[in-house]
N, C-alpha and C positions, 0 to 999 in steps of 0.2 A: 504833371504826371508824365513818367516816361514812357516808352510805347508797350515795354513788357508788362506794366502795370495795367494798360488799358486792354488787354487782350482778354476776352470774357472766355470762362469755364464753362463748359456744357458734359453733364453726365450724361451717358446713353446706356441702357440696360440691353443686354440681349445682342452683342456686337458679333458674336462668333460667325454667323453668316447672314444672308439675306439682308431686309430692310435696315437693320442695326449696323451691319458691316458699311452698306453702302452711305448710310448718313453718317457715320463716323468719317469715314474718308472724305466725304463731300464738305461737310462742316470743318474737317481740318485743312482741305485745301483752300477753304474761304478765310482761313486764318484763327479759328477758334482754336482754343485749348480743350482737347477732347479728352476725357477722361472714358476710356471704352472699358464696360464690364461684359462678362462672362462666366458661366456656372463653373465650366470645367478648367483645370490647371492648363491642360494642354492648348486651349484656345487663348487663355490668359497670354500663355508664353507666344503663341502665334502672333496675337495681337502686339505685345512689346516687341517682337521681331520686323513688324512693321512700323514700328517708330511710335506707337501709341503708350500715354500712359494708361496701363490696364489695371483693373481691379476684380479681383474674385468674387462675385456676387450672385448668390444663388437666393433667388426672390422667395422661396418657399420656406428659409430658414431666418428665424428672426437675429440668431448671433452671426451670420454671414452679412445680413443688412447692416448691423449695428458695426461690425467690423470694417465694412467697406466705408460707410460714413465716417468713421473716426480716421481711417486711412486717407480718405478723400479731404478732409479739411485738414490734415497736417501737410497737404500739398498746396492747397489753395484755401484762402481765407472768405471766398463768396463764391457763388455758383450762380452764373447767368441764366442758366437753364436746365430742365432733367427732362429727358425724353424717355419715358417707360416704355420701351418698345419689347422687353424681354418677356417671353411666355412660352407655352407650350400647347399643343393641342392633344386632346384625346379622341383617337380614332374609332370609329364604329358609330352605329345608332345610338341613339339618347338612350333607349330603352336597355340595351345591352352594357351601359357604363354602371358601374356600381356606385353606391350613393358616395363611398369614401374618395374613390376616384374623381368624382364630381366636386367634393369638397375640397381636395387639395388642388383642383383647378383653380377655383375660384378664390383660393386663399392665396395664389403665388402672383 
């Protein structure tokens, strides 16, 4: 098996900032093939400018998830790891957050 075939592919969600961005850089530096995803087109372009293979992926949208998975497996035939880092928070006291907002939070 050649060296390129031995590189392990990892998908990380939520790579626009914070832990996801840090993980993506660190794992890429260790030799992994990192697919870095983000919800916003501008963030995907920023990740691509940093040299990542980047995917547009909004975890609150089934269509976005299906599209990203399809695109991912057009680029690699197997995935070594999935790091589900992507999320967002609802600011405020629990009693002040609407039921719809809480449901959306749990669905993403």
